[in-house]
C-alpha positions as CSV (number, residue, x, y, z in Angstrom):
1,M,79.6,135.9,30.5
2,R,81.7,133.6,28.5
3,E,80.4,130.6,26.5
4,T,82.6,127.9,25.0
5,S,81.4,125.0,22.8
6,L,83.4,121.8,22.2
7,E,82.3,118.9,20.0
8,T,83.0,115.6,22.0
9,G,80.8,113.1,20.2
10,E,78.8,110.6,22.3
11,V,79.6,111.0,26.0
12,D,77.7,109.5,29.0
13,L,77.5,112.7,31.1
14,G,76.3,110.8,34.1
15,L,79.4,108.5,34.1
16,V,81.9,111.3,33.3
17,L,80.6,114.1,35.5
18,A,79.0,112.4,38.5
19,P,82.3,112.4,40.4
20,L,82.1,116.2,40.4
21,A,78.9,116.2,42.5
22,M,77.7,114.3,45.5
23,L,74.4,113.5,43.8
24,P,71.6,113.4,44.7
25,G,72.4,115.4,47.9
26,D,74.5,118.1,46.4
27,P,72.4,121.3,46.1
28,T,75.0,122.9,43.8
29,A,74.7,120.3,41.0
30,R,71.9,119.0,38.8
31,L,72.2,116.0,36.5
32,A,69.4,115.5,34.0
33,S,69.1,113.5,30.8
34,G,71.9,114.9,28.6
35,R,72.6,117.9,30.8
36,F,74.8,118.7,33.9
37,V,74.8,122.0,35.7
38,R,77.0,123.0,38.6
39,S,77.3,126.3,40.5
40,T,80.3,127.3,42.5
41,L,82.0,130.3,44.0
42,T,85.1,131.6,42.3
43,P,87.6,134.4,43.2
44,E,85.7,136.6,40.8
45,G,82.2,135.8,42.2
46,P,79.5,133.1,41.6
47,G,79.8,130.9,38.5
48,T,77.8,128.2,36.8
49,I,78.9,125.6,34.3
50,A,76.3,123.8,32.1
51,V,77.4,120.8,30.0
52,A,74.9,119.4,27.5
């Protein structure tokens, strides 16, 4: 597992990341207050990204 942290300042995650998911019907993505999680299949196997 690899974890990367980047400081971005104040960002509206809903506005920036919503185009990556077909919310609310996308079962692979969750958008909550201040947190976006998306699962996907990669050539190396399943992967998940969490942005908070």
